Every structure is written in structure tokens, then in C-alpha cells.
C-alpha positions, -999 to +999 in steps of 0.1 A: +157-371-326+170-387-304+159-419-292+159-414-252+139-379-255+109-380-234+098-354-206+115-323-193+152-333-193+165-305-166+141-321-143+157-357-145+172-355-110+138-348-100+123-377-112+149-402-096+145-389-061+105-395-066+089-424-046+083-456-065+043-453-057+046-421-080+058-442-108+033-466-098+000-442-101+017-430-134+019-466-145-018-471-144-024-437-163-001-444-195-017-478-200-051-461-214-033-431-223-033-434-265-072-440-258-075-406-233-053-389-262-079-401-296-108-392-273-093-360-265-083-351-301-121-363-317-137-336-289-115-311-308-130-318-340-160-294-337-140-265-325-114-274-354-140-270-380-156-235-361-118-223-363-108-231-401-146-216-407-137-184-389-104-180-405-123-185-441-145-161-429-122-129-413-098-136-447-124-136-471-114-101-490-152-093-495-160-091-457-151-055-446-136-069-414-110-088-434-094-054-438-094-044-398-069-051-374-097-071-356-104-094-384-067-099-390-061-108-356-094-133-357-083-149-387-044-153-371-057-169-342-081-190-355-056-205-378-033-207-347-058-226-327-065-251-356-026-256-365-021-265-326-048-290-322-046-308-354-030-345-363-001-341-387-001-371-412+028-377-434+049-352-452+050-354-489+086-358-503+078-334-532+111-342-551+100-344-590+136-331-605+171-327-594+200-310-614+232-333-625+255-305-641+234-283-659+208-306-668+173-310-650+166-344-644+131-357-633+129-379-605+103-408-601+099-422-565+097-458-562+095-491-537+123-513-548+122-534-513+092-538-487+087-551-451+058-546-429+078-521-407+099-505-438+098-496-472+128-488-496+126-462-516+148-454-545+149-419-561+151-429-600+164-402-621+154-404-656+188-396-678+180-387-713+220-396-713+239-411-685+264-388-668+298-391-673+306-385-638+305-420-618+271-421-597+282-443-566+249-461-550+240-450-518+216-459-495+203-439-463+196-451-431+169-430-416+167-426-380+135-443-362+133-420-338+097-405-344+098-385-373+095-394-406+122-403-436+111-369-452+130-352-424+159-355-443+142-342-474+171-315-476+195-343-471+184-364-502+181-329-525+214-322-517+229-353-524+207-365-551+229-349-581+259-367-575+245-403-564+221-430-572+201-430-538+176-453-515+164-447-484+147-465-461+107-452-450+101-464-417+061-475-412+044-459-383+036-487-358+001-480-355-006-490-386+010-521-387-014-550-379+001-579-347-006-604-371+027-590-388+044-595-355+070-576-333+096-555-347+126-549-324+167-540-327+176-574-341+150-573-368+162-539-373+196-552-378+179-578-400+162-555-422+198-537-431+213-563-439+185-578-465+187-542-481+222-546-485+223-580-498+192-568-521+210-542-535+241-563-536+275-557-526+298-521-531+264-501-517+277-469-497+256-467-465+249-429-448+233-432-412+219-403-397+218-400-361+201-429-343+210-459-369+247-453-366+246-485-344+222-508-359+245-499-393+277-502-377+266-537-362+252-550-392+282-547-411+303-561-381+281-592-384+280-593-423+320-594-422+320-615-396+300-640-417+321-636-447+289-616-468+299-604-504+271-582-500+289-560-475+287-521-483+316-505-495+317-480-470+296-462-444+291-426-433+282-422-396+265-395-388+259-375-355+253-410-342+253-426-305+279-448-308+292-441-277+274-419-254+300-421-223+318-397-243+305-360-237+275-374-227+248-350-232+212-345-213+195-368-231+221-392-221+220-382-186+179-386-187+181-425-199+209-432-178+192-414-147+156-431-151+169-469-162+147-491-182+119-502-162+110-465-154+107-461-193+088-494-195+061-483-171+055-450-180+057-443-219+048-475-234+009-475-243-014-493-264-029-487-299-063-480-301-091-485-324-096-477-354-059-476-362-048-510-383-022-516-354-047-519-327-036-538-292+004-534-303+025-517-275+043-489-286+063-452-276+038-433-290+043-401-313+022-379-290+046-388-260+074-380-283+062-349-293+061-338-261+096-345-257+108-330-284+089-298-276+098-294-240+134-290-246+131-260-263+098-248-256+106-210-250+120-210-285+085-230-296+065-202-283+085-175-297+085-190-329+046-193-328+037-156-313+064-145-344+044-168-367+008-151-353+022-111-357+032-124-395-001-136-399-015-100-386+002-082-408+002-101-441+040-115-439+029-146-462+068-156-469+080-157-432+048-174-420+050-202-451+084-208-439+068-219-403+041-237-419+064-257-438+089-263-406+060-268-384+047-294-410+077-317-410+085-313-370+050-320-357+044-351-376+055-378-357+054-418-354+047-444-333+076-465-324+071-506-318+081-504-279+099-538-281+126-519-303+125-486-282+134-504-250+164-525-264+177-496-284+175-475-250+186-502-229+218-513-256+229-480-263+218-455-237+219-470-206+241-506-214+267-494-236+269-524-250+283-519-287+319-501-269+318-525-243+319-555-268+286-567-249+262-562-278+247-596-291+226-597-321+204-630-323+226-647-296+258-635-316+286-612-307+288-581-329+326-579-329+334-546-346+364-553-348+359-581-379+353-552-404+384-549-427+369-539-459+346-513-452+356-478-456+343-457-428+340-417-422+321-402-390+311-366-393+305-346-358+290-312-352+305-289-326+274-279-312+256-312-309+235-309-277+220-348-290+251-366-296+277-351-283+315-347-296+333-381-294+302-406-294+302-413-334+341-409-337+341-435-311+338-458-343+372-458-354+381-471-320+357-499-320+369-506-357+409-515-345+413-542-376+401-515-402+434-498-422+441-464-415+436-455-450+400-467-453+393-444-420+384-406-420+369-383-393+353-351-396+340-324-376+319-296-385+322-262-368+296-242-352+272-261-360+246-286-341+227-322-339+199-308-371+232-291-387+250-327-393+227-335-420+206-304-434+216-268-439+237-240-457+269-261-439+258-297-447+256-280-485+284-263-487+312-285-465+296-321-453+285-333-485+312-324-506+331-345-479+310-371-481+310-374-519+346-376-522+352-402-494+322-421-513+340-416-548+373-429-536+364-459-521+339-470-547+338-501-562+317-519-590+290-540-579+301-576-567+284-604-543+250-623-552+235-592-570+261-587-596+243-578-627+227-544-613+189-557-621+165-552-591+156-584-570+121-591-564+109-574-530+089-597-510 
């Protein structure tokens, strides 16, 4: 989920020593790269159809070969080929109910605010009777760093019983027409400020990984302007506030290559027939290459194990593999302006901790934050946002009273475990709920009556 991930991170030093002529060679290749990817994907369509048919043929119980080792191996091979070459679309949320207390409550997902690059979803719980326990309003700011917001499905399911939840559902840039304009880090901050104003003062903001920086910047700008719709609290989880603290391989990779390398080598153009044709993007298939290459041995082993599960007929294990990789392999394109500006501001120049970050020409002054409570959460084994990178927010919020600050480091978990998994459910989520509840205050500001404002 790191914004700077691309390529084989351990070889960053080799890339730095590469001659400029090699970079220019890659530049001429990267411009039509998306078109070449689409052509390759289309060329594999007939083979995917054959593989899918072969899987059904060798799995059909009326086929005698389906009960032999040969038939099971062929069926497994066909499925593995089809899954390895298909394009994975946006996953479904699959959340239709939650349990509040001892009562099952239906959940409806509705869009309450919308802009070209983002929708704000509300997980509306249809209570027969309102719960006695306070249900603080919380907006989860999902990362715009490659995967869809559905990657936080477990986070939503864990927090939903005790919170009135909203989440930012970012739109795949290849589906946004050029007529809708550009989108960069300044626009990202504008979106967040608009969302906070739409929901009215007193909402709680929870940022997972990459959004920690724009959330902190948006709150600082709102506090600086005296905006009455400022959130009641912000929870920053595994975010790159100051990547000079415990720098990871991802951080070293970004600093080693500098912004021009990324501009020349990973930015390409969306081809026809996508709605965003001719838009400059950091494409999802390159991001996926980066994600996979960081732990390629682990992914190869996982797929080898799935092949064995399919041959043995271990349906439960194969289903778990499918569910994980259906989510993991679903990636989206990022707007080039946003990607490059975020990469330079956060990972290369460290503008926020240096006090040099600006938004629409105005300096982002985190010392202006005096009213918004701050909770930071880190994982002891986080290899994306190192220990201390998120906690740096406390140092930047120098005028925030101590009784409005809290920090928690979860032992033995990595980056993903900060916002999902058993440790998150048992140890992190209860701390978040307690912190939010202790800093909860009634809705105020421009939207006091609690009625949703009309989306634009």
C-alpha cells in the first residue's frame, strides 16, 4: 500500500548507478506501455477461454478423468492459468448486516457525497430501536495507493458495531474522463475538507497508511482558518508522516531514484476503450508488479500450495486463497499528478515534517492544531511505515494539549496487521473506540441538524 512502491526494491542501488541513457530507453518504452499491456491482455483472451473450458471439462463429475490424478492436475493447472492472466475488477463489499449488542442489524451502503475521483459511502444501519451506547460518527479515509477501499473490509466490519461509519471510495483514474479535470495532492486535501464540512463538525477521521499526511494537512488548514466543521479527533494508523524516522526499503527506494526517474519510467497514458483515455496515470499493473516483487517467493509458494489444495480437493484452503488474491490482485490506476506530488512531498522532500508543505499556496502549519484530538497507531514489525514515522505527528502538533494526544504501538504485527486481523480486532480497535468516545462531542458547525447535505 505504499505510494512509492515500484519494481524490485532491493535493487534500488543498482538503478542509481545505471547510466542516464538507460533511463531514456525505458522512457520511450513507458509511454506506450499501457497500450502494449492491453494488447497482451487481449491476445490471451482465447487461451483464458480454453483454460476455463478445460477446468470445467476435467472437473465435471460425469467425466471419468475427473476422478484421476491426471484430471485433477489438469483442472488445477487450467484454473491457475486463468486466474494468473485475468483482470481483477473492483471487489464487492459483501457487508449486509452487523451485530450491535446481541442484535443483528441490516446494513445498507449508500453514496452520500460524490466527486469525479471519490465517493463517500455510508454504511447505514437500520436499527429497529436506537442503541443505548453512543455511536460516534467516523469517516475512514481509505488509502489511494493502488488497492480499492474494499481492502479495509475487515476494518469496517470491526468498527461498524460501535460507530456510524463512512468511508472514502476512490475512483479508478482510468474510468475518469479527461473532461473532469486533473487530481493532485492539493485536490485530495480539498476533497477531505469538503467531506468534513459535508458531515458537519464532530466527526472522527481515521486515516489508514497513505492518507495520514493529507488528513493531518486538511485538519491543520481547517484549524488555521477557524473552520467550525473541523473533526473532533483524528486517528492516524501506520502513516508516513515523517519517513526520515526508521526509513524502510520503500523509503530508500524513493529517495534513491528521485522524482524525475518516476516521471520518466512509471507514468503512462490510458488507452481506448477506457473512459479516461489519454489521462496520465501510474497504472495498476505496474503497482501490482511492485507489490508482488517485494515478496515474490511468498507469492510463488502460496500459488504452489493452492495448486496442491486443488489437486487434493481441499476446498476450504483453496477458497481462502481465492478470497485473498481476488482482493490483492484488484488494483486501480492513480492520477499521475497526485502520485508524483505525493511521492515528492512525502517520501523525497519530507515537506510536512520540515514545515515546508503547502496547500493552494498556503503553508500547512500543524502547530495550529489545538482542538482535534490525535491518536497514532503503529505496528512493531511494519516494513512499509517504520516505527516512529506515524508518531512524529505528535511532535508536529506542538500546541495540542497532552490530554488530547495518545499513541499506541502494537507488538508483533506488520503493516497489514495495524488495520486488520485478530490483533486489530482484539487490541487495536477497542483502543480506537475508547479514544473516539472519550473525545466525542455533539455535531456543530454548518451542518448541525444531522440531515445529510445534498451531494454535488
